[in-house]
N, C-alpha and C positions, 0 to 999 in steps of 0.2 A: 484878591477878588477880581474877577473879570468884569469889565464894563460891558453893556449890551453891544457897543460898537465893536469891541475887541472880539467878543464871541461871534458876532456876525462875520467878521473878517476871517476868523479861524475856520468857520464852517464853509466859507466861500471857496470854490475850486480855483478862483482867480488868485487867491492869496495863500492857501494852504500848501506847504511844501509837499505834502504827502497825498493830496487829493488826486484821484485818478480820473482821467477823462472817460466819458461813457463810451460804450461801443457804438460806432457810427455805421449807419446803413450804407454810407458812401464807400466803406472799405470792404472789398470782397476778397475772399480766399480763392486763389487760383490753384494752388497745389500745396501738399504737405510732404515734408521730407524726413520725418522721424528724427533721428539724431544727426542727420547730415546737415551741416551748417551752410546756408546759402550766403554768398557774398556778392558777386557780380551778376548782372542780368542784362541780356540783350534781346531785343524783339525785332524781327525782320519785317519787311513790307507785307509779307504774307501772314504776319502774326505768328510765325514760329518763335518759340520761346527757348532761350538758352540761359543756363545758370552755372556759375562756378562754385566749387566747394574746396576748402583748404585741405591740403594733405596733412593729416594728423595720424598719430600712432594707432588710434582706434577709429572706428566708424568711417573708414575711407574705402571707396570703391572707384568713384569717378571724380576727376578734377573738373571736367566740363561735361555737361549733360544737356541734351535737348529734352524738353518736357512735352511728352506726347500723351494726351488723355490723362494728364495728371501724374504720369509715371516718368521716371528718369531713364534716359537711354544714353549710353556713352557716345560722345561726339568728338571729332568726326568719326571715330571708330574706337574699338577696344584697345588697339595697339598703342595709341597715343596716351591712353589712360592707365596703362599698366604701372604698377609700383616698381620702378626700375631706375634707381639713381645712378646705375652704372652706365646708362645711356641718356644723359641729361639733355643732349641736343635734340633728341627725337622722342622725348617723353615729356608730359606735363610734370613739372616739379611742384609748383604751388600756384595754380592759376588764380589771378586776382580779378582783373577788370575785363569787361566786354564792351564792345561798341559796334553798332551796325551803322555803316556810313550811308551817304545819300545814293550810292550806287548799289546798295544792298549787299555789301561785303561784310563779313563778320571779322572783327579784329579782336584778337585774344592776347592779353598781356600776362606773361608768366615771369614775375620777378624772382622766381626760383629760391624762395626763402621759407622752407617748410618748418612748421612748429617752432617759431621764434628762433631759428638757427641762422647763422650767417648765410648769405646767399651762396648757392652753388653756382659759381661764376659761369661755367659752361652751359648752364641751363637757362640763363636769362635771355628772354626772347619776346618779340612781338610778332604775332602770326596773322597773316591775312588768309581767310578761308572763303572760297567761292561757294556760296549757298546753293547755287544751281547744280553744282557737281559734287558738293561736299568734299572738295579736295583742298589741301593746303597749297596756296599759290606762291606764297613768299614768306620768308622768315628773316627778321632783322635781329642782330645779335648785340648791338651797342658796344662794339669793341673799342670805340673811340672815346668812351667815358670811363671814369674810375669805377668799374663795376663792383669792386670790393666795398666801396662806400655808398653805393647806390641802394635805393629801395623803391624802385618804380612802383607807382600805385594806381594811376588812372590814365586813360587815354581818350583822345578825340581826334578825328581825322577830317582834314580839309581836302575834299576831292578835287576842288578847283585848283588849288596851289600844289597839290600832291605833297602835303606835309602832315605829319602827326604831331600832336602836342601831348606831352606826358608830364604828370606831376612826379617829382622825386623828393618825398619827405626826408629821405636819408641825407640828402645834401641841401635841402630847403631850396629847390631849384625847379624851374620849368625847362624841360628838354624839348627841343624842336628837331624833329627827324625829317630829313629830306627823303621822301619815299623813292625817288628815282636813283639817287646816288648812294643811299644808305648811310650818309654822313649825318651826324647830329651835332647840335650846339646846345650848351647849357646857359640859361639866362636867368636873371634875377636871383642868382645864388646868394643866399644869406641876406636877401633884401628884407626890410621890415614887413613887407606884405607877404612873404613866403615863410617867415619864421613864426613858430609858436610863441605865445606869451609865457615866459617861464613862471610867472606869478599866477597864471590862471589854472585853477584846479577844477576839473570836471566833476560835477555832482549830478547824480541821477537818483530820484526818490529820496533825496536828502542825504545820500551816502556818497562820499568821495570815492572816485574810481582809482584805486591803488592796487598794485599787484602784490604778490606774496612777500616781496622784499620791501614793501612799503613805498615803492616808486609810483608816483602819480602818472596816470595815463597822459601822454603828450604826443602831439603830431604836428609836424610842419605842414607845408602845403600838401593837400590831400585831394579832395574832390575838385573837379574842373568841369566847366561847361562851355561849349562852343556854340555861338548863335547860328541859326539856320543859314544866314547870309555870309557866314564865316568872318564877320567883321570884328567880333569881340570874343576874347577868351576871359571867362569868369573863373576865379579861383579863390582859395582861402585855406589857411591852416584849420585844423579841427579846434585846437585849444587856443582860440582867439575869437573875438566876437564880430569882426568886420568882414564884409564881402568886398573883394577887389575885382577890377577888370582892367584889361589893356587891349588897345586895338592891335589886331594881329599883324598889321603892316609894320609895326615896330618890332615885333618878334621875328620878322622875316627880312629885316634890313641888317646885313652883316657889317655895315659901315658904322653903325651906332655903337658907342662905348657903353659899358655897363651902367654908368650914371645917366647917360642919355635915355637908355631903355627904361630905367627906373623912374625917370622924370615923367613918363607917360602913363604911369599907373594911376588909376582912379579909385578912390574909396567910394563905394556905391551905397552902402547902408550898414547900420548896426543890425545884425540878424541873429545874434545869439549863437549857440553851438550848431554846427552842421557837419555832416559827414559827406554824403553823396550829393551831387548836383546834376541838373540836366536842363537844357533849354528847348522850348518847343517852337513851332513855326510862327507863333504870334509874338515871340520875343520874351515870353515869361521864363524866368529862371527858377526852377524848383530846388528847394533845399530841405533836407531832412533836419529834424530837431529832436534829438533823443531826450533831453531833460523834460520837455513838455509833451513828448510823444505825439509829435505833429509833423505834417508836411506843409511847408509854407512856400510861397512863391513871390518873387519880386517882379512887378509889372514893368513894362518899358518906360513908364513914367515914374518909376522908383517908389511905387507903393508896395508895402509888404503885406501880403494877404495870407490868410490861413485856408488851405484847401480841405484839410481834415485833421481832427484830433481823435485819437483812439488809444485805449490802454493796451492794445495788442502791438502797438508800434514800439517794440523793444529794440532799441538801437537800430532804427530804420537806416538802411545803408546805401544801396545802389538803385538807380532808376533805369528804366527803359520805356520808350514810347512806341506803341503799335499804331498801325493804320486804322485800328478799330476805335480810336478816340479815347483809349485808356492809358493811364500812367501806371507802369508796373514797378514794384518795389520789394526788395528783400528786407527781412528783419533778422539781423545777425546775432542779437542778444549778447554781444561781446562782454558787456559789463556784468552779465550773469554767469559767465564761465568760471571754472575753478581758479584761473589765474588771478581774477579780481575779487575772489571771495574766500581767501585763505584755504584754498584746496577743496572747497565745497561747491558742488555743481548745483546752481540755482536756476538753470535754464528751464523755461516753461515749454516743454516739448508737446507736440512736434514743432520743428522749425517750419516756417511757412513762407510762401510767396503770395503777395497781395496785389490788387489793382484798384484803381479809383478812376472815375471819369475826369477828363480834363475840363477845366473851367470853360464856359462858353464866352 
């Protein structure tokens, strides 16, 4: 027999495992993509919107698209988006992350690992695209890291130091790429701050996220965020509950030993599960939260606030910020795909891109 208090708790959205947050007027739909799954998003200073889509055996046409009047257009052209693994160096193999730097260049990360396959080594690349000319200006190939073990996931660029920071969940490491020399260094590899908690099992809507072989979803260091002044890099594994940061001066000092670099890592907050991250000019760090279908942010004084909760935020994934005062966000619905539902497709189509106003 349920007591009145227990009944109240079960009916409360704060306590029920299965309660859904209401639709929020703060969350606006920007574009719909049918069965094309959006992953990365980048927004330019002119508010041009770019989105990446994984290369899958079905429903693939463009790996990178510009969204114009709600429609996808291949970017920077159709040639780069052709399905042609015989030319991996000059084709998108499986584009993952996007980032628009402070000079308004678009950075495109292609870890070249389509449809859960081992990476196509020759296709791994980070590209810099000039948005004024829509031309590829530079390509970095990461030939100085063990690419067969790598799984590069996210990227941020420091235009002052001319370095790029990348997360590598495959090796539980942060990669620091010198944009002038093209040489890279791997840091915090296997550190407790970059490794997933093996005992943490991701649950969404009361269901453990496991694949068709029964393997639990797990990810080492994944989303990263670079503060606007380039002082701090925030990062975290997905399947862990803490948020970490490190001053970038320590990532750029080659004289420091691995243990010395690790000693400068700060634990910032208990934030729960998060996939993508982003930092704004005010120093807020935005975090997605798939179990509670929310977007949260950590303020500069370490307060964890909720920007929006909405039942449409199904695996909220990647962020971009426009000059229009909006935070843009993809919803990838990874936990609803066939891989995590015993071969049954439970995706709520169409896939969508959303936006919400930044906090004042």
